C-alpha positions in Angstrom: 113.0 1.3 88.6 111.8 4.9 88.3 112.5 5.4 92.0 116.0 4.0 91.6 116.7 6.4 88.7 115.2 9.3 90.6 117.4 8.6 93.7 120.4 8.2 91.4 119.7 11.5 89.8 119.3 13.2 93.1 122.6 11.8 94.3 124.3 13.0 91.2 122.8 16.4 91.6 124.1 16.6 95.2 127.5 15.4 94.1 127.6 18.1 91.4 126.4 20.7 93.9 129.2 19.7 96.4 131.8 19.8 93.7 130.7 23.2 92.4 130.5 24.5 96.0 134.0 23.3 96.8 135.5 24.7 93.6 133.6 28.0 93.7 136.2 29.6 96.0 139.9 29.7 95.3 140.8 29.8 99.0 139.1 29.6 102.4 140.1 32.0 105.1 139.0 31.8 108.7 138.4 34.9 110.9 138.5 34.2 114.7 137.1 37.2 116.5 136.3 38.2 120.1 132.6 38.9 120.0 129.9 40.1 117.7 128.3 42.5 120.1 130.7 45.4 119.6 130.3 47.4 116.4 134.1 47.5 116.1 134.3 43.7 115.6 131.4 43.6 113.2 133.1 46.3 111.1 136.2 44.1 111.0 134.0 41.3 109.7 132.4 43.5 107.1 135.8 44.7 105.8 137.2 41.2 105.7 134.1 39.9 103.9 134.2 42.5 101.2 137.9 41.8 100.6 137.2 38.0 100.5 134.3 38.5 98.0 136.6 40.7 95.8 139.2 38.0 95.8 136.8 35.2 95.1 137.7 33.6 98.5 135.4 32.1 101.1 135.5 33.6 104.6 134.3 31.8 107.7 133.9 33.7 111.0 134.1 32.3 114.5 132.7 34.2 117.4 134.5 33.4 120.7 132.0 35.3 122.8 134.8 36.7 124.9 136.1 33.3 125.9 139.9 33.0 125.3 140.0 29.2 125.3 137.3 29.1 122.6 139.8 30.9 120.3 142.4 28.2 120.8 139.8 25.5 120.0 138.7 27.4 116.9 142.2 27.7 115.5 142.9 24.0 116.1 139.6 23.1 114.3 140.5 25.3 111.4 143.9 23.6 111.2 142.1 20.2 111.0 139.9 21.7 108.2 143.0 22.8 106.4 141.9 26.4 105.7 144.2 28.5 103.6 144.8 31.2 106.2 143.6 32.4 109.6 142.9 36.0 110.8 142.9 36.3 114.6 141.6 39.0 116.9 143.1 37.6 120.1 141.8 38.0 123.6 144.7 36.4 125.4 147.7 37.2 123.3 150.0 34.8 125.2 147.5 32.0 125.8 146.7 31.7 122.0 150.4 31.4 121.0 150.6 27.5 121.0 147.6 27.4 118.6 149.3 29.9 116.3 152.5 27.8 116.3 150.5 24.7 115.5 149.0 26.5 112.5 152.4 27.6 111.3 153.7 24.0 111.6 150.7 22.9 109.5 151.7 25.5 106.8 148.7 27.8 107.6 149.6 31.5 107.9 148.1 33.4 110.8 147.7 37.2 110.7 147.0 38.8 114.0 144.7 41.8 113.8 144.1 44.5 116.3 146.1 42.7 119.1 149.8 42.0 118.6 151.2 38.6 119.6 154.5 39.0 121.6 157.1 36.8 119.9 154.3 34.9 118.2 154.5 32.7 115.1 152.0 34.7 113.2 153.3 36.0 109.8 152.1 39.6 110.3 150.2 42.0 112.5 147.6 44.4 111.1 146.2 47.1 113.3 147.0 50.0 115.6 150.0 50.7 117.9 147.7 50.7 120.9 150.3 52.0 123.4 151.2 54.9 121.1 147.5 55.7 120.4 146.8 55.5 124.1 149.6 58.1 124.6 148.2 60.3 121.9 144.8 60.5 123.5 146.6 60.9 126.9 148.4 64.0 125.5 145.1 65.3 124.1 143.5 64.8 127.5 146.3 66.5 129.4 146.1 69.5 127.0 142.4 69.7 127.5 142.8 69.6 131.3 145.4 72.4 131.1 143.3 74.6 128.8 139.8 73.9 130.0 140.0 72.7 133.6 142.7 74.9 135.1 145.2 72.0 135.0 143.4 69.9 137.6 141.2 66.8 137.1 140.0 63.6 138.7 139.6 60.7 136.4 138.0 57.2 136.6 138.8 54.5 134.1 136.6 51.8 132.6 138.7 49.1 131.1 138.6 45.4 130.1 141.3 43.9 132.3 141.4 40.6 130.4 142.2 42.5 127.2 145.9 42.9 126.5 145.3 45.7 124.0 143.0 47.7 126.2 145.6 47.5 129.0 148.2 48.9 126.5 145.8 51.7 125.8 145.6 52.5 129.5 149.3 52.2 130.0 150.1 54.7 127.2 147.4 57.0 128.4 148.6 57.1 132.0 152.2 57.7 131.1 151.3 60.6 128.8 149.2 62.2 131.5 151.9 61.7 134.1 154.5 63.2 131.8 152.3 66.2 131.1 152.8 67.6 134.6 149.1 68.4 135.0 147.4 67.7 138.4 145.4 64.7 137.4 144.3 62.2 140.1 143.6 58.7 138.9 140.7 57.2 140.9 139.6 53.6 140.5 139.9 51.5 137.4 136.9 49.2 136.9 136.6 46.1 134.7 133.9 46.3 132.0 135.0 42.9 130.7 134.4 44.1 127.1 130.6 43.6 127.6 128.3 46.6 127.4 126.0 45.6 130.3 128.9 44.8 132.6 130.6 48.1 131.6 127.5 50.1 132.3 127.1 48.7 135.8 130.8 49.1 136.5 130.7 52.7 135.3 127.7 53.5 137.4 129.3 52.0 140.5 132.5 54.0 139.7 130.7 57.3 139.5 128.6 56.6 142.7 131.8 55.8 144.6 133.5 58.9 143.3 131.1 61.8 143.3 133.9 64.3 142.8 135.1 62.7 139.5 135.4 65.2 136.7 136.5 62.9 133.8 136.2 59.4 132.5 138.5 57.3 130.2 137.1 54.3 128.4 139.5 51.9 126.7 137.2 50.3 124.2 133.7 50.4 122.6 131.7 48.5 125.3 133.5 50.5 128.0 132.7 53.8 126.2 129.0 52.7 125.7 128.9 52.0 129.5 130.5 55.3 130.3 128.2 57.3 128.1 125.1 55.5 129.4 126.2 56.0 133.1 126.9 59.7 132.7 123.5 60.2 131.1 121.6 58.1 133.6 123.2 59.8 136.5 122.6 63.3 135.2 126.3 64.1 135.1 126.6 65.4 131.5 127.2 68.9 132.9 130.2 68.1 135.1 131.9 64.9 133.7 133.9 64.9 130.5 134.3 61.6 128.7 137.3 60.4 126.6 137.6 57.0 125.0 137.9 54.6 122.1 135.7 53.5 119.2 132.8 55.7 118.1 129.1 54.7 118.6 125.9 56.6 117.8 125.6 57.5 121.5 129.2 58.8 121.6 128.6 61.0 118.6 125.5 62.5 120.3 127.7 63.2 123.3 130.2 64.9 121.2 127.5 67.1 119.7 126.3 67.9 123.2 129.8 68.8 124.3 130.4 66.4 127.2 132.0 63.5 125.2 135.2 65.3 124.4 137.4 63.0 122.3 137.2 59.5 121.0 140.0 57.5 119.3 138.5 56.1 116.1 140.2 53.2 114.4 139.5 51.8 111.0 138.2 48.3 111.8 136.8 47.7 108.3 140.2 48.7 106.9 141.9 46.3 109.2 139.7 43.4 108.2 140.2 44.3 104.5 144.0 44.6 104.8 144.3 41.3 106.6 142.4 39.4 103.9 144.4 41.1 101.2 147.6 40.1 103.0 146.5 36.5 103.0 145.7 36.6 99.3 149.2 38.0 98.6 150.7 35.2 100.6 148.8 32.6 98.7 150.1 34.1 95.5 153.7 33.7 96.8 154.1 37.4 97.4 155.7 39.0 100.4 154.0 41.1 103.0 155.3 43.4 105.8 155.4 41.8 109.2 153.7 44.9 110.7 151.0 46.7 108.8 149.9 49.8 110.8 146.5 51.3 110.3 146.2 54.9 111.4 143.8 56.3 114.0 141.9 59.6 114.3 141.1 61.4 117.4 137.5 62.5 116.9 136.2 65.7 118.4 133.5 68.3 117.6 135.8 69.7 114.9 135.9 66.5 112.7 133.0 64.4 113.8 130.9 65.2 110.7 133.0 62.9 108.6 132.1 59.9 110.7 128.3 60.4 111.0 127.6 58.3 108.0 128.7 55.2 109.9 125.6 55.4 112.1 122.8 56.1 109.6 
C-alpha cells in the first residue's frame, strides 16, 4: 500500500512538473541555424535567447551542421510540434522554400534571418543587404588600392560557394571593384565551404598557386579565419592585405598589425534579438515590416577599439 501511494505521489509530481513546464512559457520559437562553429551564428543564438528570455518565451535551436536538407527536416519537425514561430538562417535559400510554405500553411510564421528567401512565404527578413554591403567593402577596397597600392592589385577570393548570401557578397564586391576603374586582377576563387579547416586549406592552396597575390577577400567568418591563418602561416603578413567579413580575435590582431585592412562587421546578436521580437509582435497581433535591415560597419584601425570587448 505504501509503495502504491508512493508511486501515485511520484506520478502526480511528474504530472505537475510537466504541466508547469508546459505553461511556464507563453510561446515556443524555433531557431534553425547553419552551424555552431562560427562565432557569428553563436552570437545570433545569444541575441535570440536574450530576447526570448525577456519575452517569457521558450527558444529551441537546431544546428544543421552545414547540411541544407537538415534544415528542411527541422522545419517540418517543428511544424509537427506546432511551435509558435520559426527563425531560419538558410543555407539553400531556394531549396528550403517548400518547407517555409508548409509552415505558412500550418499557420506558423517564418522569419528569415541573414539570408533572404527569393519570393518565399516567410513573413519577414531580418538582416543585411549583402549585395550592397559587398559593394560597400568593394568600394573601400578599390579606394585602398588607388591610395596605397598605386591603383594595381591582384586578389584571391575565399568564399563558400554553397552559400547564397556569400555569393551575393562576392558579386557586390566584384561589381564595385570593376566600376572603380582600378587595375585589379581577380585570381582564383576557392571554396571554404563555411568550415574553418576547409577554408584554411583552401586559402593556403590559393596562396601557393598565386605567389604574386597582393590581396585577399574572404566572404564570411570561416573564410576570414582561414585567410588570416594562411597569411600568417606562410609568412605573408608583409605583402598580402586581407579584407573580409565578420570579426574574430585573430582578425582584430591582424588589424592592429596593419595587414588585415578592413572587415565588414554585422550585428548578429541584434539580428537574433530583432527576429524574436518580431515573432512576439506577430503573436500579439501586431504588424511587422517585411524587410528589417540591420546596418553593418566597416571595421578598420580607426574604429576597431569599439569592438574589442567582443573577444575578451
